[in-house]
PyMOL Python script that loads the backbone (N, CA, C, O; Angstrom):
from pymol import cmd

cmd.read_pdbstr("""\
ATOM      1  N   MET A   1     -24.039  -3.561   0.028  1.00  0.00           N
ATOM      2  CA  MET A   1     -22.607  -3.499   0.008  1.00  0.00           C
ATOM      3  C   MET A   1     -22.175  -2.034  -0.019  1.00  0.00           C
ATOM      4  O   MET A   1     -22.767  -1.206  -0.712  1.00  0.00           O
ATOM      5  N   ILE A   2     -21.144  -1.739   0.742  1.00  0.00           N
ATOM      6  CA  ILE A   2     -20.621  -0.377   0.811  1.00  0.00           C
ATOM      7  C   ILE A   2     -19.306  -0.312   0.040  1.00  0.00           C
ATOM      8  O   ILE A   2     -18.383  -1.082   0.306  1.00  0.00           O
ATOM      9  N   TYR A   3     -19.227   0.604  -0.911  1.00  0.00           N
ATOM     10  CA  TYR A   3     -18.015   0.827  -1.692  1.00  0.00           C
ATOM     11  C   TYR A   3     -17.309   2.046  -1.124  1.00  0.00           C
ATOM     12  O   TYR A   3     -17.907   3.117  -1.021  1.00  0.00           O
ATOM     13  N   ILE A   4     -16.058   1.897  -0.758  1.00  0.00           N
ATOM     14  CA  ILE A   4     -15.287   3.019  -0.221  1.00  0.00           C
ATOM     15  C   ILE A   4     -14.297   3.462  -1.288  1.00  0.00           C
ATOM     16  O   ILE A   4     -13.484   2.672  -1.768  1.00  0.00           O
ATOM     17  N   GLU A   5     -14.377   4.742  -1.654  1.00  0.00           N
ATOM     18  CA  GLU A   5     -13.493   5.322  -2.657  1.00  0.00           C
ATOM     19  C   GLU A   5     -12.559   6.313  -1.973  1.00  0.00           C
ATOM     20  O   GLU A   5     -12.992   7.124  -1.154  1.00  0.00           O
ATOM     21  N   HIS A   6     -11.279   6.240  -2.314  1.00  0.00           N
ATOM     22  CA  HIS A   6     -10.290   7.165  -1.762  1.00  0.00           C
ATOM     23  C   HIS A   6      -9.160   7.303  -2.770  1.00  0.00           C
ATOM     24  O   HIS A   6      -8.901   6.374  -3.536  1.00  0.00           O
ATOM     25  N   LYS A   7      -8.493   8.429  -2.782  1.00  0.00           N
ATOM     26  CA  LYS A   7      -7.438   8.702  -3.762  1.00  0.00           C
ATOM     27  C   LYS A   7      -6.043   8.274  -3.306  1.00  0.00           C
ATOM     28  O   LYS A   7      -5.092   8.396  -4.078  1.00  0.00           O
ATOM     29  N   SER A   8      -5.894   7.782  -2.091  1.00  0.00           N
ATOM     30  CA  SER A   8      -4.571   7.419  -1.585  1.00  0.00           C
ATOM     31  C   SER A   8      -3.922   6.331  -2.448  1.00  0.00           C
ATOM     32  O   SER A   8      -4.583   5.389  -2.885  1.00  0.00           O
ATOM     33  N   THR A   9      -2.626   6.482  -2.681  1.00  0.00           N
ATOM     34  CA  THR A   9      -1.847   5.464  -3.374  1.00  0.00           C
ATOM     35  C   THR A   9      -0.794   4.863  -2.440  1.00  0.00           C
ATOM     36  O   THR A   9       0.190   4.279  -2.895  1.00  0.00           O
ATOM     37  N   GLU A  10      -1.010   5.011  -1.143  1.00  0.00           N
ATOM     38  CA  GLU A  10      -0.103   4.478  -0.131  1.00  0.00           C
ATOM     39  C   GLU A  10      -0.591   3.104   0.332  1.00  0.00           C
ATOM     40  O   GLU A  10      -1.716   2.989   0.818  1.00  0.00           O
ATOM     41  N   PRO A  11       0.227   2.065   0.193  1.00  0.00           N
ATOM     42  CA  PRO A  11      -0.191   0.750   0.676  1.00  0.00           C
ATOM     43  C   PRO A  11      -0.584   0.774   2.160  1.00  0.00           C
ATOM     44  O   PRO A  11      -1.532   0.101   2.563  1.00  0.00           O
ATOM     45  N   SER A  12       0.140   1.542   2.961  1.00  0.00           N
ATOM     46  CA  SER A  12      -0.160   1.587   4.400  1.00  0.00           C
ATOM     47  C   SER A  12      -1.558   2.122   4.669  1.00  0.00           C
ATOM     48  O   SER A  12      -2.204   1.690   5.623  1.00  0.00           O
ATOM     49  N   PHE A  13      -2.040   3.053   3.849  1.00  0.00           N
ATOM     50  CA  PHE A  13      -3.402   3.556   4.025  1.00  0.00           C
ATOM     51  C   PHE A  13      -4.408   2.419   3.815  1.00  0.00           C
ATOM     52  O   PHE A  13      -5.300   2.214   4.637  1.00  0.00           O
ATOM     53  N   TRP A  14      -4.257   1.692   2.720  1.00  0.00           N
ATOM     54  CA  TRP A  14      -5.227   0.648   2.378  1.00  0.00           C
ATOM     55  C   TRP A  14      -5.168  -0.515   3.347  1.00  0.00           C
ATOM     56  O   TRP A  14      -6.205  -1.055   3.733  1.00  0.00           O
ATOM     57  N   PHE A  15      -3.963  -0.909   3.747  1.00  0.00           N
ATOM     58  CA  PHE A  15      -3.855  -1.989   4.727  1.00  0.00           C
ATOM     59  C   PHE A  15      -4.405  -1.550   6.078  1.00  0.00           C
ATOM     60  O   PHE A  15      -5.001  -2.354   6.795  1.00  0.00           O
ATOM     61  N   GLY A  16      -4.212  -0.286   6.429  1.00  0.00           N
ATOM     62  CA  GLY A  16      -4.778   0.235   7.675  1.00  0.00           C
ATOM     63  C   GLY A  16      -6.300   0.278   7.632  1.00  0.00           C
ATOM     64  O   GLY A  16      -6.962  -0.041   8.619  1.00  0.00           O
ATOM     65  N   LEU A  17      -6.852   0.670   6.495  1.00  0.00           N
ATOM     66  CA  LEU A  17      -8.307   0.695   6.343  1.00  0.00           C
ATOM     67  C   LEU A  17      -8.874  -0.724   6.431  1.00  0.00           C
ATOM     68  O   LEU A  17      -9.891  -0.948   7.087  1.00  0.00           O
ATOM     69  N   GLU A  18      -8.218  -1.675   5.775  1.00  0.00           N
ATOM     70  CA  GLU A  18      -8.656  -3.061   5.884  1.00  0.00           C
ATOM     71  C   GLU A  18      -8.672  -3.514   7.342  1.00  0.00           C
ATOM     72  O   GLU A  18      -9.640  -4.119   7.803  1.00  0.00           O
ATOM     73  N   ARG A  19      -7.597  -3.216   8.056  1.00  0.00           N
ATOM     74  CA  ARG A  19      -7.507  -3.622   9.469  1.00  0.00           C
ATOM     75  C   ARG A  19      -8.616  -2.977  10.294  1.00  0.00           C
ATOM     76  O   ARG A  19      -9.251  -3.637  11.116  1.00  0.00           O
ATOM     77  N   ALA A  20      -8.846  -1.682  10.070  1.00  0.00           N
ATOM     78  CA  ALA A  20      -9.887  -0.973  10.820  1.00  0.00           C
ATOM     79  C   ALA A  20     -11.259  -1.608  10.577  1.00  0.00           C
ATOM     80  O   ALA A  20     -12.045  -1.772  11.510  1.00  0.00           O
ATOM     81  N   LEU A  21     -11.536  -1.957   9.343  1.00  0.00           N
ATOM     82  CA  LEU A  21     -12.834  -2.573   9.034  1.00  0.00           C
ATOM     83  C   LEU A  21     -12.927  -3.985   9.597  1.00  0.00           C
ATOM     84  O   LEU A  21     -13.967  -4.374  10.127  1.00  0.00           O
ATOM     85  N   MET A  22     -11.853  -4.750   9.487  1.00  0.00           N
ATOM     86  CA  MET A  22     -11.889  -6.143   9.940  1.00  0.00           C
ATOM     87  C   MET A  22     -11.957  -6.273  11.456  1.00  0.00           C
ATOM     88  O   MET A  22     -12.442  -7.283  11.966  1.00  0.00           O
ATOM     89  N   THR A  23     -11.484  -5.277  12.176  1.00  0.00           N
ATOM     90  CA  THR A  23     -11.467  -5.385  13.632  1.00  0.00           C
ATOM     91  C   THR A  23     -12.647  -4.689  14.305  1.00  0.00           C
ATOM     92  O   THR A  23     -12.715  -4.644  15.533  1.00  0.00           O
ATOM     93  N   ARG A  24     -13.571  -4.150  13.524  1.00  0.00           N
ATOM     94  CA  ARG A  24     -14.788  -3.580  14.107  1.00  0.00           C
ATOM     95  C   ARG A  24     -15.605  -4.709  14.702  1.00  0.00           C
ATOM     96  O   ARG A  24     -15.660  -5.809  14.152  1.00  0.00           O
ATOM     97  N   GLU A  25     -16.231  -4.431  15.816  1.00  0.00           N
ATOM     98  CA  GLU A  25     -17.050  -5.468  16.462  1.00  0.00           C
ATOM     99  C   GLU A  25     -18.220  -5.884  15.596  1.00  0.00           C
ATOM    100  O   GLU A  25     -18.555  -7.066  15.520  1.00  0.00           O
ATOM    101  N   THR A  26     -18.835  -4.926  14.950  1.00  0.00           N
ATOM    102  CA  THR A  26     -19.948  -5.250  14.052  1.00  0.00           C
ATOM    103  C   THR A  26     -19.788  -4.455  12.768  1.00  0.00           C
ATOM    104  O   THR A  26     -19.358  -3.302  12.777  1.00  0.00           O
ATOM    105  N   LEU A  27     -20.134  -5.082  11.695  1.00  0.00           N
ATOM    106  CA  LEU A  27     -20.162  -4.399  10.402  1.00  0.00           C
ATOM    107  C   LEU A  27     -21.611  -4.328   9.959  1.00  0.00           C
ATOM    108  O   LEU A  27     -22.345  -5.312  10.050  1.00  0.00           O
ATOM    109  N   SER A  28     -22.017  -3.172   9.485  1.00  0.00           N
ATOM    110  CA  SER A  28     -23.400  -2.999   9.058  1.00  0.00           C
ATOM    111  C   SER A  28     -23.665  -3.634   7.700  1.00  0.00           C
ATOM    112  O   SER A  28     -24.814  -3.876   7.331  1.00  0.00           O
ATOM    113  N   ASP A  29     -22.588  -3.903   6.958  1.00  0.00           N
ATOM    114  CA  ASP A  29     -22.748  -4.422   5.609  1.00  0.00           C
ATOM    115  C   ASP A  29     -21.409  -4.981   5.147  1.00  0.00           C
ATOM    116  O   ASP A  29     -20.427  -4.933   5.887  1.00  0.00           O
ATOM    117  N   ASP A  30     -21.365  -5.507   3.932  1.00  0.00           N
ATOM    118  CA  ASP A  30     -20.106  -5.901   3.321  1.00  0.00           C
ATOM    119  C   ASP A  30     -19.429  -4.645   2.780  1.00  0.00           C
ATOM    120  O   ASP A  30     -20.095  -3.671   2.428  1.00  0.00           O
ATOM    121  N   TYR A  31     -18.092  -4.678   2.718  1.00  0.00           N
ATOM    122  CA  TYR A  31     -17.326  -3.550   2.197  1.00  0.00           C
ATOM    123  C   TYR A  31     -16.522  -4.009   0.995  1.00  0.00           C
ATOM    124  O   TYR A  31     -15.962  -5.105   0.985  1.00  0.00           O
ATOM    125  N   PHE A  32     -16.475  -3.150  -0.023  1.00  0.00           N
ATOM    126  CA  PHE A  32     -15.672  -3.416  -1.209  1.00  0.00           C
ATOM    127  C   PHE A  32     -14.752  -2.232  -1.433  1.00  0.00           C
ATOM    128  O   PHE A  32     -15.197  -1.085  -1.469  1.00  0.00           O
ATOM    129  N   LEU A  33     -13.453  -2.517  -1.586  1.00  0.00           N
ATOM    130  CA  LEU A  33     -12.451  -1.487  -1.844  1.00  0.00           C
ATOM    131  C   LEU A  33     -11.757  -1.831  -3.160  1.00  0.00           C
ATOM    132  O   LEU A  33     -11.344  -2.975  -3.352  1.00  0.00           O
ATOM    133  N   LEU A  34     -11.624  -0.888  -4.044  1.00  0.00           N
ATOM    134  CA  LEU A  34     -10.880  -1.047  -5.281  1.00  0.00           C
ATOM    135  C   LEU A  34      -9.806   0.023  -5.260  1.00  0.00           C
ATOM    136  O   LEU A  34     -10.110   1.214  -5.194  1.00  0.00           O
ATOM    137  N   TRP A  35      -8.540  -0.401  -5.315  1.00  0.00           N
ATOM    138  CA  TRP A  35      -7.479   0.561  -5.069  1.00  0.00           C
ATOM    139  C   TRP A  35      -6.235   0.302  -5.902  1.00  0.00           C
ATOM    140  O   TRP A  35      -6.017  -0.794  -6.417  1.00  0.00           O
ATOM    141  N   GLN A  36      -5.422   1.354  -6.016  1.00  0.00           N
ATOM    142  CA  GLN A  36      -4.135   1.306  -6.701  1.00  0.00           C
ATOM    143  C   GLN A  36      -3.085   1.899  -5.768  1.00  0.00           C
ATOM    144  O   GLN A  36      -3.384   2.756  -4.936  1.00  0.00           O
ATOM    145  N   VAL A  37      -1.856   1.431  -5.922  1.00  0.00           N
ATOM    146  CA  VAL A  37      -0.766   1.992  -5.124  1.00  0.00           C
ATOM    147  C   VAL A  37       0.424   2.298  -6.025  1.00  0.00           C
ATOM    148  O   VAL A  37       0.603   1.710  -7.091  1.00  0.00           O
ATOM    149  N   LYS A  38       1.234   3.251  -5.546  1.00  0.00           N
ATOM    150  CA  LYS A  38       2.479   3.504  -6.253  1.00  0.00           C
ATOM    151  C   LYS A  38       3.376   2.273  -6.097  1.00  0.00           C
ATOM    152  O   LYS A  38       3.058   1.390  -5.299  1.00  0.00           O
ATOM    153  N   PRO A  39       4.485   2.190  -6.834  1.00  0.00           N
ATOM    154  CA  PRO A  39       5.278   0.957  -6.836  1.00  0.00           C
ATOM    155  C   PRO A  39       5.544   0.397  -5.434  1.00  0.00           C
ATOM    156  O   PRO A  39       6.038   1.085  -4.540  1.00  0.00           O
ATOM    157  N   ALA A  40       5.193  -0.882  -5.288  1.00  0.00           N
ATOM    158  CA  ALA A  40       5.328  -1.535  -3.985  1.00  0.00           C
ATOM    159  C   ALA A  40       5.455  -3.044  -4.152  1.00  0.00           C
ATOM    160  O   ALA A  40       4.923  -3.634  -5.092  1.00  0.00           O
ATOM    161  N   VAL A  41       6.169  -3.642  -3.221  1.00  0.00           N
ATOM    162  CA  VAL A  41       6.164  -5.092  -3.064  1.00  0.00           C
ATOM    163  C   VAL A  41       5.322  -5.347  -1.826  1.00  0.00           C
ATOM    164  O   VAL A  41       5.657  -4.895  -0.731  1.00  0.00           O
ATOM    165  N   MET A  42       4.232  -6.071  -2.006  1.00  0.00           N
ATOM    166  CA  MET A  42       3.347  -6.375  -0.881  1.00  0.00           C
ATOM    167  C   MET A  42       3.625  -7.808  -0.438  1.00  0.00           C
ATOM    168  O   MET A  42       3.441  -8.758  -1.199  1.00  0.00           O
ATOM    169  N   LEU A  43       4.069  -7.939   0.805  1.00  0.00           N
ATOM    170  CA  LEU A  43       4.434  -9.231   1.366  1.00  0.00           C
ATOM    171  C   LEU A  43       3.261  -9.846   2.103  1.00  0.00           C
ATOM    172  O   LEU A  43       2.423  -9.140   2.663  1.00  0.00           O
ATOM    173  N   GLY A  44       3.209 -11.173   2.097  1.00  0.00           N
ATOM    174  CA  GLY A  44       2.240 -11.877   2.915  1.00  0.00           C
ATOM    175  C   GLY A  44       2.630 -11.784   4.383  1.00  0.00           C
ATOM    176  O   GLY A  44       3.774 -11.467   4.710  1.00  0.00           O
ATOM    177  N   ARG A  45       1.707 -12.052   5.235  1.00  0.00           N
ATOM    178  CA  ARG A  45       1.884 -11.883   6.682  1.00  0.00           C
ATOM    179  C   ARG A  45       3.126 -12.570   7.240  1.00  0.00           C
ATOM    180  O   ARG A  45       3.788 -12.013   8.115  1.00  0.00           O
ATOM    181  N   TYR A  46       3.451 -13.750   6.762  1.00  0.00           N
ATOM    182  CA  TYR A  46       4.529 -14.536   7.363  1.00  0.00           C
ATOM    183  C   TYR A  46       5.807 -14.570   6.531  1.00  0.00           C
ATOM    184  O   TYR A  46       6.712 -15.347   6.836  1.00  0.00           O
ATOM    185  N   GLN A  47       5.903 -13.756   5.500  1.00  0.00           N
ATOM    186  CA  GLN A  47       7.074 -13.796   4.645  1.00  0.00           C
ATOM    187  C   GLN A  47       8.231 -12.980   5.216  1.00  0.00           C
ATOM    188  O   GLN A  47       8.027 -11.989   5.917  1.00  0.00           O
ATOM    189  N   ASN A  48       9.444 -13.416   4.901  1.00  0.00           N
ATOM    190  CA  ASN A  48      10.658 -12.710   5.282  1.00  0.00           C
ATOM    191  C   ASN A  48      11.013 -11.753   4.142  1.00  0.00           C
ATOM    192  O   ASN A  48      11.228 -12.189   3.011  1.00  0.00           O
ATOM    193  N   ALA A  49      11.075 -10.455   4.434  1.00  0.00           N
ATOM    194  CA  ALA A  49      11.317  -9.445   3.403  1.00  0.00           C
ATOM    195  C   ALA A  49      12.635  -9.684   2.672  1.00  0.00           C
ATOM    196  O   ALA A  49      12.696  -9.512   1.455  1.00  0.00           O
ATOM    197  N   GLN A  50      13.696 -10.079   3.390  1.00  0.00           N
ATOM    198  CA  GLN A  50      14.996 -10.314   2.753  1.00  0.00           C
ATOM    199  C   GLN A  50      14.948 -11.482   1.767  1.00  0.00           C
ATOM    200  O   GLN A  50      15.681 -11.489   0.778  1.00  0.00           O
ATOM    201  N   ASP A  51      14.100 -12.455   2.031  1.00  0.00           N
ATOM    202  CA  ASP A  51      13.992 -13.599   1.129  1.00  0.00           C
ATOM    203  C   ASP A  51      13.126 -13.299  -0.095  1.00  0.00           C
ATOM    204  O   ASP A  51      13.285 -13.942  -1.133  1.00  0.00           O
ATOM    205  N   GLU A  52      12.230 -12.349   0.012  1.00  0.00           N
ATOM    206  CA  GLU A  52      11.237 -12.114  -1.037  1.00  0.00           C
ATOM    207  C   GLU A  52      11.502 -10.902  -1.915  1.00  0.00           C
ATOM    208  O   GLU A  52      10.969 -10.824  -3.021  1.00  0.00           O
ATOM    209  N   ALA A  53      12.310  -9.954  -1.453  1.00  0.00           N
ATOM    210  CA  ALA A  53      12.509  -8.717  -2.209  1.00  0.00           C
ATOM    211  C   ALA A  53      13.965  -8.285  -2.132  1.00  0.00           C
ATOM    212  O   ALA A  53      14.652  -8.545  -1.144  1.00  0.00           O
ATOM    213  N   ASP A  54      14.422  -7.630  -3.173  1.00  0.00           N
ATOM    214  CA  ASP A  54      15.749  -7.019  -3.173  1.00  0.00           C
ATOM    215  C   ASP A  54      15.587  -5.649  -2.513  1.00  0.00           C
ATOM    216  O   ASP A  54      15.258  -4.665  -3.176  1.00  0.00           O
ATOM    217  N   ILE A  55      15.817  -5.600  -1.223  1.00  0.00           N
ATOM    218  CA  ILE A  55      15.530  -4.397  -0.437  1.00  0.00           C
ATOM    219  C   ILE A  55      16.358  -3.204  -0.901  1.00  0.00           C
ATOM    220  O   ILE A  55      15.838  -2.091  -0.984  1.00  0.00           O
ATOM    221  N   GLU A  56      17.618  -3.412  -1.199  1.00  0.00           N
ATOM    222  CA  GLU A  56      18.471  -2.302  -1.652  1.00  0.00           C
ATOM    223  C   GLU A  56      17.981  -1.751  -2.987  1.00  0.00           C
ATOM    224  O   GLU A  56      17.938  -0.535  -3.175  1.00  0.00           O
ATOM    225  N   TYR A  57      17.613  -2.629  -3.913  1.00  0.00           N
ATOM    226  CA  TYR A  57      17.073  -2.193  -5.198  1.00  0.00           C
ATOM    227  C   TYR A  57      15.775  -1.402  -4.985  1.00  0.00           C
ATOM    228  O   TYR A  57      15.559  -0.364  -5.612  1.00  0.00           O
ATOM    229  N   ALA A  58      14.932  -1.902  -4.107  1.00  0.00           N
ATOM    230  CA  ALA A  58      13.665  -1.222  -3.825  1.00  0.00           C
ATOM    231  C   ALA A  58      13.917   0.189  -3.293  1.00  0.00           C
ATOM    232  O   ALA A  58      13.274   1.142  -3.733  1.00  0.00           O
ATOM    233  N   LYS A  59      14.846   0.326  -2.350  1.00  0.00           N
ATOM    234  CA  LYS A  59      15.166   1.653  -1.798  1.00  0.00           C
ATOM    235  C   LYS A  59      15.667   2.592  -2.882  1.00  0.00           C
ATOM    236  O   LYS A  59      15.241   3.744  -2.955  1.00  0.00           O
ATOM    237  N   GLN A  60      16.568   2.104  -3.724  1.00  0.00           N
ATOM    238  CA  GLN A  60      17.171   2.938  -4.773  1.00  0.00           C
ATOM    239  C   GLN A  60      16.160   3.358  -5.836  1.00  0.00           C
ATOM    240  O   GLN A  60      16.351   4.371  -6.509  1.00  0.00           O
ATOM    241  N   ASN A  61      15.100   2.593  -5.986  1.00  0.00           N
ATOM    242  CA  ASN A  61      14.129   2.862  -7.045  1.00  0.00           C
ATOM    243  C   ASN A  61      12.760   3.304  -6.547  1.00  0.00           C
ATOM    244  O   ASN A  61      11.790   3.293  -7.304  1.00  0.00           O
ATOM    245  N   GLY A  62      12.678   3.690  -5.284  1.00  0.00           N
ATOM    246  CA  GLY A  62      11.424   4.226  -4.747  1.00  0.00           C
ATOM    247  C   GLY A  62      10.293   3.216  -4.672  1.00  0.00           C
ATOM    248  O   GLY A  62       9.123   3.579  -4.793  1.00  0.00           O
ATOM    249  N   ILE A  63      10.636   1.951  -4.474  1.00  0.00           N
ATOM    250  CA  ILE A  63       9.621   0.902  -4.367  1.00  0.00           C
ATOM    251  C   ILE A  63       9.412   0.592  -2.890  1.00  0.00           C
ATOM    252  O   ILE A  63      10.340   0.173  -2.197  1.00  0.00           O
ATOM    253  N   GLN A  64       8.201   0.798  -2.418  1.00  0.00           N
ATOM    254  CA  GLN A  64       7.887   0.525  -1.020  1.00  0.00           C
ATOM    255  C   GLN A  64       7.774  -0.975  -0.777  1.00  0.00           C
ATOM    256  O   GLN A  64       7.437  -1.741  -1.680  1.00  0.00           O
ATOM    257  N   ILE A  65       8.058  -1.375   0.445  1.00  0.00           N
ATOM    258  CA  ILE A  65       7.832  -2.746   0.853  1.00  0.00           C
ATOM    259  C   ILE A  65       6.811  -2.694   1.981  1.00  0.00           C
ATOM    260  O   ILE A  65       7.037  -2.054   3.008  1.00  0.00           O
ATOM    261  N   ALA A  66       5.695  -3.365   1.783  1.00  0.00           N
ATOM    262  CA  ALA A  66       4.592  -3.314   2.742  1.00  0.00           C
ATOM    263  C   ALA A  66       4.128  -4.733   3.044  1.00  0.00           C
ATOM    264  O   ALA A  66       4.255  -5.627   2.208  1.00  0.00           O
ATOM    265  N   ARG A  67       3.597  -4.929   4.227  1.00  0.00           N
ATOM    266  CA  ARG A  67       3.132  -6.249   4.648  1.00  0.00           C
ATOM    267  C   ARG A  67       1.612  -6.262   4.799  1.00  0.00           C
ATOM    268  O   ARG A  67       1.026  -5.400   5.455  1.00  0.00           O
ATOM    269  N   ARG A  68       0.986  -7.271   4.169  1.00  0.00           N
ATOM    270  CA  ARG A  68      -0.457  -7.463   4.313  1.00  0.00           C
ATOM    271  C   ARG A  68      -0.768  -8.134   5.647  1.00  0.00           C
ATOM    272  O   ARG A  68       0.108  -8.737   6.266  1.00  0.00           O
ATOM    273  N   LEU A  69      -2.002  -8.027   6.077  1.00  0.00           N
ATOM    274  CA  LEU A  69      -2.464  -8.755   7.264  1.00  0.00           C
ATOM    275  C   LEU A  69      -2.682 -10.227   6.952  1.00  0.00           C
ATOM    276  O   LEU A  69      -2.659 -11.069   7.850  1.00  0.00           O
ATOM    277  N   THR A  70      -2.890 -10.533   5.691  1.00  0.00           N
ATOM    278  CA  THR A  70      -3.194 -11.894   5.269  1.00  0.00           C
ATOM    279  C   THR A  70      -1.941 -12.603   4.789  1.00  0.00           C
ATOM    280  O   THR A  70      -0.911 -11.973   4.556  1.00  0.00           O
ATOM    281  N   GLY A  71      -2.033 -13.897   4.646  1.00  0.00           N
ATOM    282  CA  GLY A  71      -0.912 -14.683   4.142  1.00  0.00           C
ATOM    283  C   GLY A  71      -0.800 -14.566   2.631  1.00  0.00           C
ATOM    284  O   GLY A  71      -1.350 -13.651   2.018  1.00  0.00           O
ATOM    285  N   GLY A  72      -0.083 -15.502   2.050  1.00  0.00           N
ATOM    286  CA  GLY A  72       0.085 -15.505   0.603  1.00  0.00           C
ATOM    287  C   GLY A  72       1.464 -15.029   0.207  1.00  0.00           C
ATOM    288  O   GLY A  72       2.292 -14.700   1.056  1.00  0.00           O
ATOM    289  N   GLY A  73       1.698 -14.996  -1.080  1.00  0.00           N
ATOM    290  CA  GLY A  73       3.004 -14.669  -1.623  1.00  0.00           C
ATOM    291  C   GLY A  73       3.237 -13.184  -1.810  1.00  0.00           C
ATOM    292  O   GLY A  73       2.340 -12.356  -1.651  1.00  0.00           O
ATOM    293  N   ALA A  74       4.487 -12.880  -2.157  1.00  0.00           N
ATOM    294  CA  ALA A  74       4.876 -11.494  -2.446  1.00  0.00           C
ATOM    295  C   ALA A  74       4.330 -11.100  -3.815  1.00  0.00           C
ATOM    296  O   ALA A  74       4.304 -11.905  -4.746  1.00  0.00           O
ATOM    297  N   VAL A  75       3.895  -9.849  -3.919  1.00  0.00           N
ATOM    298  CA  VAL A  75       3.325  -9.336  -5.157  1.00  0.00           C
ATOM    299  C   VAL A  75       3.922  -7.963  -5.425  1.00  0.00           C
ATOM    300  O   VAL A  75       3.949  -7.111  -4.538  1.00  0.00           O
ATOM    301  N   TYR A  76       4.404  -7.745  -6.659  1.00  0.00           N
ATOM    302  CA  TYR A  76       4.796  -6.393  -7.067  1.00  0.00           C
ATOM    303  C   TYR A  76       3.580  -5.745  -7.694  1.00  0.00           C
ATOM    304  O   TYR A  76       2.863  -6.371  -8.476  1.00  0.00           O
ATOM    305  N   THR A  77       3.353  -4.492  -7.349  1.00  0.00           N
ATOM    306  CA  THR A  77       2.233  -3.765  -7.944  1.00  0.00           C
ATOM    307  C   THR A  77       2.614  -2.300  -8.113  1.00  0.00           C
ATOM    308  O   THR A  77       3.522  -1.801  -7.448  1.00  0.00           O
ATOM    309  N   ASP A  78       1.913  -1.625  -9.005  1.00  0.00           N
ATOM    310  CA  ASP A  78       2.120  -0.193  -9.213  1.00  0.00           C
ATOM    311  C   ASP A  78       0.817   0.399  -9.742  1.00  0.00           C
ATOM    312  O   ASP A  78      -0.223  -0.259  -9.719  1.00  0.00           O
ATOM    313  N   LEU A  79       0.874   1.631 -10.215  1.00  0.00           N
ATOM    314  CA  LEU A  79      -0.353   2.305 -10.652  1.00  0.00           C
ATOM    315  C   LEU A  79      -0.984   1.682 -11.899  1.00  0.00           C
ATOM    316  O   LEU A  79      -2.087   2.065 -12.287  1.00  0.00           O
ATOM    317  N   GLY A  80      -0.300   0.731 -12.526  1.00  0.00           N
ATOM    318  CA  GLY A  80      -0.864   0.024 -13.667  1.00  0.00           C
ATOM    319  C   GLY A  80      -1.697  -1.180 -13.275  1.00  0.00           C
ATOM    320  O   GLY A  80      -2.206  -1.894 -14.139  1.00  0.00           O
ATOM    321  N   SER A  81      -1.843  -1.412 -11.971  1.00  0.00           N
ATOM    322  CA  SER A  81      -2.596  -2.564 -11.484  1.00  0.00           C
ATOM    323  C   SER A  81      -3.664  -2.105 -10.486  1.00  0.00           C
ATOM    324  O   SER A  81      -3.573  -1.025  -9.901  1.00  0.00           O
ATOM    325  N   PHE A  82      -4.655  -2.941 -10.315  1.00  0.00           N
ATOM    326  CA  PHE A  82      -5.688  -2.714  -9.305  1.00  0.00           C
ATOM    327  C   PHE A  82      -5.645  -3.831  -8.275  1.00  0.00           C
ATOM    328  O   PHE A  82      -5.383  -4.987  -8.606  1.00  0.00           O
ATOM    329  N   GLN A  83      -5.900  -3.479  -7.046  1.00  0.00           N
ATOM    330  CA  GLN A  83      -6.113  -4.436  -5.969  1.00  0.00           C
ATOM    331  C   GLN A  83      -7.558  -4.261  -5.505  1.00  0.00           C
ATOM    332  O   GLN A  83      -8.158  -3.200  -5.681  1.00  0.00           O
ATOM    333  N   PHE A  84      -8.096  -5.311  -4.916  1.00  0.00           N
ATOM    334  CA  PHE A  84      -9.413  -5.148  -4.325  1.00  0.00           C
ATOM    335  C   PHE A  84      -9.458  -5.867  -2.997  1.00  0.00           C
ATOM    336  O   PHE A  84      -8.733  -6.836  -2.767  1.00  0.00           O
ATOM    337  N   SER A  85     -10.315  -5.379  -2.134  1.00  0.00           N
ATOM    338  CA  SER A  85     -10.552  -5.989  -0.834  1.00  0.00           C
ATOM    339  C   SER A  85     -12.054  -6.157  -0.678  1.00  0.00           C
ATOM    340  O   SER A  85     -12.830  -5.249  -0.975  1.00  0.00           O
ATOM    341  N   TYR A  86     -12.446  -7.315  -0.213  1.00  0.00           N
ATOM    342  CA  TYR A  86     -13.848  -7.594   0.067  1.00  0.00           C
ATOM    343  C   TYR A  86     -13.934  -8.030   1.524  1.00  0.00           C
ATOM    344  O   TYR A  86     -13.410  -9.076   1.907  1.00  0.00           O
ATOM    345  N   ILE A  87     -14.593  -7.221   2.315  1.00  0.00           N
ATOM    346  CA  ILE A  87     -14.665  -7.480   3.763  1.00  0.00           C
ATOM    347  C   ILE A  87     -16.126  -7.602   4.149  1.00  0.00           C
ATOM    348  O   ILE A  87     -16.439  -7.821   5.319  1.00  0.00           O
TER     349      ILE A  87
END
""", "prot")
cmd.dss("prot")
cmd.show_as("cartoon", "prot")
cmd.util.cbc("prot")
cmd.orient("prot")
């Protein structure tokens, strides 16, 4: 298993890395990512942002709204939480 460590706290970085790994034709091994992001609402692939988040409040308070490649519900997260990806 390959563990990838990076200091980025940008949801777009982590979602982009997940996409890059998932779309490779071949993977030499499994990948594990353990990461944190600054305040963000992470939406599932098919969710409507207006239905799931108070967009104006998020803008006023520096909370990013980001969309995952996968489905599932909306999740608020910040530097007090960890996310992980297993690919």
